[in-house]
C-alpha positions as CSV (number, residue, x, y, z in Angstrom):
1,M,34.4,11.0,8.1
2,E,31.8,13.0,6.1
3,Q,29.3,14.9,8.1
4,R,25.8,15.9,7.0
5,K,24.0,19.1,8.1
6,R,21.1,18.9,10.4
7,A,18.1,21.3,10.0
8,F,19.4,23.5,12.8
9,G,23.0,23.8,11.6
10,Q,24.3,20.9,13.8
11,E,26.1,18.1,12.2
12,E,25.5,14.3,12.4
13,S,28.1,11.7,12.1
14,Y,27.8,8.5,10.1
15,E,27.1,6.6,13.3
16,E,24.2,8.9,14.2
17,L,22.7,8.8,10.7
18,S,23.2,5.0,10.5
19,E,21.3,4.5,13.8
20,K,18.4,6.5,12.3
21,Y,18.5,4.6,9.0
22,T,18.6,1.3,10.9
23,S,15.5,2.3,12.9
24,M,13.6,3.3,9.7
25,H,14.7,0.1,8.0
26,L,13.7,-2.1,10.9
27,F,10.3,-0.5,11.0
28,A,9.8,-0.8,7.3
29,T,10.9,-4.4,7.2
30,R,8.6,-5.4,10.0
31,Y,5.7,-3.5,8.6
32,V,6.1,-5.1,5.2
33,K,6.5,-8.6,6.7
34,Y,3.4,-8.1,8.9
35,H,1.4,-6.6,6.0
36,R,2.2,-9.6,3.8
37,M,1.0,-12.1,6.3
38,I,-2.2,-13.9,5.5
39,Q,-4.8,-12.9,8.1
40,P,-7.6,-15.4,9.0
41,H,-10.2,-13.4,7.0
42,M,-8.0,-13.4,3.9
43,A,-7.3,-17.1,4.3
44,A,-11.1,-17.8,4.5
45,A,-11.6,-15.9,1.2
46,G,-8.5,-17.5,-0.4
47,I,-6.7,-14.2,-1.1
48,S,-3.4,-12.5,-0.3
49,A,-2.9,-9.1,1.3
50,A,-2.3,-7.5,-2.1
51,E,-5.5,-9.1,-3.5
52,S,-7.5,-7.9,-0.5
53,H,-6.3,-4.3,-1.1
54,V,-7.2,-4.5,-4.8
55,L,-10.6,-5.9,-3.8
56,I,-11.2,-2.9,-1.4
57,L,-10.3,-0.4,-4.2
58,I,-12.8,-2.1,-6.5
59,T,-15.5,-2.0,-3.9
60,D,-14.7,1.6,-3.0
61,H,-14.5,2.7,-6.6
62,P,-16.9,0.4,-8.7
63,G,-16.2,0.7,-12.4
64,L,-12.5,1.6,-11.9
65,T,-10.3,0.7,-14.9
66,V,-7.1,-1.3,-14.6
67,S,-5.0,1.8,-15.5
68,E,-6.7,3.9,-12.9
69,M,-6.1,1.3,-10.3
70,A,-2.5,0.9,-11.2
71,K,-2.0,4.7,-10.8
72,M,-3.7,4.6,-7.4
73,M,-1.6,1.7,-6.3
74,G,1.7,3.0,-7.8
75,C,2.3,-0.2,-9.8
76,T,1.9,-1.4,-13.4
77,A,-1.3,-2.3,-15.2
78,G,0.3,-5.7,-15.7
79,A,0.6,-6.2,-11.9
80,V,-3.0,-5.2,-11.4
81,S,-4.2,-7.5,-14.2
82,Q,-2.3,-10.4,-12.6
83,I,-4.0,-9.8,-9.2
84,L,-7.4,-9.4,-10.9
85,G,-6.9,-12.8,-12.6
86,K,-6.6,-14.3,-9.1
87,L,-9.7,-12.4,-7.9
88,E,-11.7,-13.6,-10.9
89,K,-10.6,-17.2,-10.3
90,T,-11.9,-17.0,-6.7
91,K,-15.1,-15.4,-8.0
92,L,-14.5,-12.2,-6.0
93,A,-14.2,-9.7,-8.9
94,R,-15.2,-9.4,-12.5
95,R,-14.2,-7.3,-15.5
96,E,-16.8,-5.7,-17.8
97,K,-15.9,-4.3,-21.2
98,Q,-17.2,-0.9,-22.0
99,E,-20.0,-1.0,-24.6
100,G,-18.6,0.4,-27.9
101,N,-15.0,0.3,-26.6
102,A,-13.7,-3.2,-26.1
103,K,-10.3,-1.9,-24.8
104,E,-11.9,-0.1,-21.8
105,V,-12.5,-2.6,-19.1
106,H,-14.2,-1.7,-15.8
107,L,-13.8,-3.6,-12.5
108,Y,-16.5,-4.7,-10.2
109,A,-16.7,-6.9,-7.1
110,T,-19.0,-9.8,-7.0
111,P,-21.4,-10.2,-3.9
112,A,-18.7,-12.6,-2.4
113,G,-16.1,-10.0,-3.1
114,E,-18.2,-7.3,-1.4
115,R,-18.4,-9.6,1.7
116,A,-14.7,-10.3,1.6
117,A,-13.9,-6.6,1.3
118,Q,-16.2,-5.8,4.3
119,E,-14.4,-8.4,6.4
120,H,-11.0,-6.9,5.4
121,K,-12.3,-3.4,6.2
122,A,-13.4,-4.5,9.7
123,Y,-10.0,-6.2,10.3
124,S,-8.2,-3.0,9.0
125,T,-10.2,-0.8,11.3
126,G,-9.3,-2.9,14.3
127,H,-5.7,-3.1,13.3
128,T,-5.5,0.6,12.9
129,A,-7.0,1.1,16.3
130,Q,-4.3,-1.2,17.7
131,L,-1.6,0.8,15.9
132,L,-2.9,4.1,17.3
133,A,-3.1,2.5,20.8
134,A,0.6,1.5,20.5
135,V,1.5,5.3,20.3
136,D,-1.1,6.4,22.8
137,D,1.5,7.8,25.1
138,C,2.5,10.3,22.3
139,T,0.9,13.7,22.2
140,E,-1.5,14.5,19.3
141,E,1.2,16.9,18.0
142,E,3.7,14.1,17.9
143,K,1.3,11.8,16.1
144,E,0.5,14.4,13.6
145,A,4.2,15.1,13.0
146,F,4.8,11.4,12.6
147,F,2.1,11.1,9.9
148,K,3.4,14.2,8.2
149,V,6.9,12.6,8.1
150,L,5.4,9.4,6.7
151,D,3.7,11.4,3.9
152,R,6.9,13.2,3.1
153,L,8.9,9.9,3.0
154,G,6.2,8.3,0.9
155,D,6.4,11.2,-1.6
156,F,10.3,11.0,-1.5
157,Y,10.3,7.3,-2.3
158,G,7.6,7.7,-4.9
159,R,9.8,10.2,-6.7
160,L,12.8,7.8,-6.4
161,L,10.8,5.0,-7.9
162,E,9.9,7.1,-10.9
163,L,13.5,7.8,-11.8
164,P,15.0,5.7,-14.6
165,R,17.4,2.9,-13.4
166,E,20.6,1.9,-15.0
167,G,20.1,-1.2,-17.1
168,E,16.3,-0.9,-17.2
169,P,14.4,-0.1,-20.3
170,S,13.0,3.4,-20.2
């Protein structure tokens, strides 16, 4: 069976690596499932988790363009436009064309969108406090290491997502 090198020269078996992968996969699956759940504050505003995050970006960066937001979110401008369409229908966001340049569109929250974003920020602050409390028995060094690993994994998967895929147009 093929062995992989550990950082300190030790080797890990397929079984050991599989256990680690399963642990990461289970965490990621549960996180995404929870993250996609409609929370009461989102249901009251009639928006999804993705829409609430776009709304927060708009309130945090008024005047942002669709392409700037797509870059920040790591998705396509088309995906952002689709979400914006829903936010506009619910009267939470609006687009404004740049005077003299009809192609440049800036994004703004409506007063109702500002309120919905504030509710989501309050929820998010509470949820983050719960998340940190769940690892309260870890040392500060362990927590910092965990977030450093998350950043590195995020960068790793970001690079993988940028690679061309077989059968996809480039």
